[in-house]
N, C-alpha and C positions, 0 to 999 in steps of 0.2 A: 590413748587407746581405750576402747570400751570393752566390756565383757564379751560382747559378740565378736569383736575384732580379735580378741585374744583367743577365743575358741576357734575361730577360723584359722588363725596362725598355727595353732597346735595341730589342727587337722591337716593343714598343708605340710607340716613337718613330718607327721606320720606317713603321709602319702609319699613324700620324698624318700623317707627311710625304707619304706616297704615293710614296715612292721613296728612293733613296740620298741621304744628307745632303751633296750637293755644293752648290756655290755657287748654281746655277740653282734647284734644288729648295728650298733654304732661303730664297733671295730670294723666290721665289714664295709660300712659306708665310708668312714673316715680314712681308712687305710687303702681304700680304692681310689681316693683322690690322687691325681698325679703328683709326684714329688716336685719340690721347688728346685729350679735351676738357680743355685745360689750365686754363681758368677754373673749370670744374666740379670738377676734381680738387682744385684749391687751395681752393675754397670748402668742399668736403666735409672736407678735412683741417683747415681752420680750425674748422669746426663740431665735428668730433670732438675737437679740441684744447681746446674750451671746455666739453666735457661734464664732469659731476661724478660723484664716487663718494660714497657715504654715509660719514659720519665713522667709523662702526664698521668700514668696509672699509679704512681707510687703513693700519692695522697690517698687514693681509693684503697690501695692495699693496706696501708697503715690503719685506716679507719675500719676496714673489714676485719683485720686481726683483732682490734680492740673488741669489736662486737661479737667475736667468737671465743673470747677468753672466759674460762671458769676461774675467777680470782679465788685463790685458795689459801686457807690456813689450817694446817693439820698437825698441830703440835700439842704435846701434853700440857703445856703451859697456857693454852688458849683460855681466854676469859670472855665474858660478855662484852666487856669494854673493848677488847681487841677485835671482836667480831663487829661491833658497831663501827669501829674505825675502818675495817675492811669494807663494810657496806657503804660508808661515806665515800671511800675511794671508788667503789664500783659505780656509784651513782654520779659522781663528779670526778672523773679521772684527772682532769686538768682544770683547776679552778680559774685559770686565766683565759680559758677558751670554752665558752658555753656550747660550741658546736661539736665538741668532742663526744663521740658516742659512748653510751654506757656499755659495760661488759655484759656478757650473756647471763652469768650466774655467779653466785658466791658459793664456794664449796667448803663445808665445815663438818665437824663431827656431829653425830646425831643429837647430843645433848645441847649443842649450840644452835640448833635449828630455831627454837623459839626466839632467841635473841636476834637472829638474822631476819626472821619474819617481822618482828616488831620494828626493827630498825628500817626495813624497807618500806613499811607502811603501804601507801597506795601505789608505790612503784614496784610492788611485788607482783610478778605475773610472767606472761609469755615473752621471752626475749625476741621472738619474731615480731612482736608488737612494740618493741622498744622498751619493754619492762625488764626486770631482773628476776631470774629464778633462784630458788634455793636448792642446792644439791647437797646431799648428805652421804658421807661414806658409811657403809654398814657391813654387816656379816663378818664381824671380828677383824675389820681392817687394821693393819695391812696384811696380817698373816693368814687370815681365814681359818685359823685353828680353833674352832669351837664347835659345839654341838649344833645340829640343824635347828633345834628349838631356840637356841640363843640367837642364831642368825635371823630366824624369822621374826622373833620378838624385836630385835635390833632394828630391822627394816620397818615393821609395822609401827613402832613407836615414832620413828622419824617421819613417816608419812602422816601419822595422826597429828604430829606437831606442826605440819605444814610444808614438809619437803616436797618439792615438785619432781625431783630427780633423785634416784638412789644409785650410788656407785658401789657395786658389790665386788668382792674378790672371789675368784674361783678357788677351789681346793686344789692347789698345784700338785700336792702329794698324790691325791687320788687320780688326777689326770695323768701324771707321769707313770703311775702304776698300772695304767690301762683301765681304771675303773670309770669308764666313760658314762655308764648309766647313772652312777652316783653323782657325777658332776652335772649331767643333764637334769636329773631330778632336783638337785639343789637350786639350779638356776630357775627352773620352772616354778618351784615352790616359792622362791623369793619373789618372782614376778607376781604370783598370786597375793603375796603379802604386800605388794605395792598398791593394792586396791584401795581407793578412797571411798568415803561415804556416799559420794554422788554417783558411784558406779564406774567412774573412770579409773585410770591407773597412773601412778607416777612413772615417769620414764625410767627404764632400767639400763644403766651402763654396766657392762660386764668387764671387769678388769682381768686381763689375762696374766699380768706380771710376766711379760715376755722375756725379761732378763733371767728368769728362772726356768724357762721352757727349753733352753739349750739349742734347739734347732729351728730352722725356718719351717720345716715340715710340721713340727709341733705347733708352731704359731698358726699355720694355716688350718690344721685340724681343730685347734682350740677355738679359732674364729668361727669355723663352720658349726662346731658344737654349740657355741654360745648363741648363735643366730637361730639354729634349729630349736633350741630350748626356750626361746622367747625374748632374748635380749633386744633392746631397741638400739643400743650402741655397743660397739666393741671398743675397749680402751686398752692402751698399751700397758700402763704401769701404775703403781701406787706412788711413784716418786721416791720410794724408800729403798729401792734395790737398783744397783747399777749392773748393766746399762739399763736406762729407762727408755724413753722414746728415741728411736733412730729412724732416719728416713727410709732405709730399706724395709724395716719391719712395718712401718706405717704404709708404705707402698703395697706390701704384701696384703695387709688387712684391707686396704682400699680395693685391691683386685678381687678379694673374696666378696666384698660388698657389691662390686660391679657385677660379678658372676651371679650372685643371689638376685640382683635386680633383673638381670636378663632372664633368669630361670623363672622367677615368680612375680616380677613387677613390684615387689616390696622394696622399700627404701630403709636401709639401716645406717645409723650414724657411726662415725669414727672419731675417737678422741685420743690423740697422742698426748702423753702427760709425762712431765719430768725431764729436765735438762734442756728445754727449749727456752733460751734466755735472751736471744737477740732478735731484732727485727729481720736481720739478714737471714737467719735460720728459719724464722716463721714464714717468710715469703717463699722459701723453698717448698714448704709444706703446702702453701696455697697453690703454687704451680702444680705440684704433684697431684693434689685433689682435682684441679681443673682438667688436667691431662688424662687422669685415670677414670674418674666417674662423672666428670662434667661440672661446669660452674654452678649448676643448680644445687650442688652439695655444699656450696659456700654460704650456708645460712645456719643459724644456731640450732635448729632441730636436726641437722645432719652432720655438723662438724664442730668440734670444740678444741681449744688448746687448754690443757690443764697446766696452770702456771701460777707462780707467786711473784716472780721477778720480771717476767717478759714485759708486762705492762709499762714498767718504768723506762725500759729502753725504747719501746714504741713511742711513748710520749716525748722522749728526748729527740728522737729522729723526726717526729712530727713537727716539733718546735723548730728544729734546724731547717726543715723544708719550708716552713712558713716564713722564716726570717731570711731565707736565701743563703744560710750557712751550711746547707746540706751538701754533702759530697756523694756523688754516685758510687764512690768506692766503698761507702758504708753498706752497700747492698749488692745482691746479684743484680746485674743490669738486665732489664727485661724488655725485649723488642717484639 
């Protein structure tokens, strides 16, 4: 996104809100959104999760899952050596099969960005072009409990170090207290802090931490708020709070993205993160994306899996499929 595009997006948000994004205006808009039919949402998610894909599509699905993964290490014990190992896995997921696609990105803490950039070398770049991005968590991840100044510095330092994407966390306390203007302002200011020297912007993924939002209505409101404030992606979770990603919550967020696209023509990404560990589960998400917003969303700049262990299972199932030891029972069957 360029500065002109960001300004245009901000103007569009103000036009939709019908006023400045203060608490009163945002409350009026967000609480005017129809409530979520929880039973209907969960039934539709269960139905989509039981859909099947053709046997001939399973190889495609496995490769597509790999290409949409943000391979992640977010531990206090992370070291440059661990990040280099993560990057090696991102670039060559299966050393026995050179046709295995690369993952979309590696996701690390901000201070590990230089190590990730150096390890990627010439492979660092746009995952839509077969390269690997560097994503950095920021804004006092995972709690989000710090001053705005610290959050902005955290973001700016990661971008200056070479991060292509910033995964920020919203202030859930402020959101749940109804201080929507404060949350909007922080997202908008973090987006400004994503500005690169060339005038472009690092992609901003806004983490809602849906496990702490308590209701589907809150998830829907937080999704709209994040998009209106300038987020490029909406992301379910930090992976540090249970429940993390669930299919009904991800479906709800995809419906918001679909409605935003219908309203404005803009395309917003979605990233379920935390708890998606098997190929079988990941395929359910692929089907849900395709059926809700369309197959065009199944590309790195519009959909990601935040995962640390998912890749291993996908590689195992891929190997089984290539050797003929694959069992359809390992997956949802998709016709």
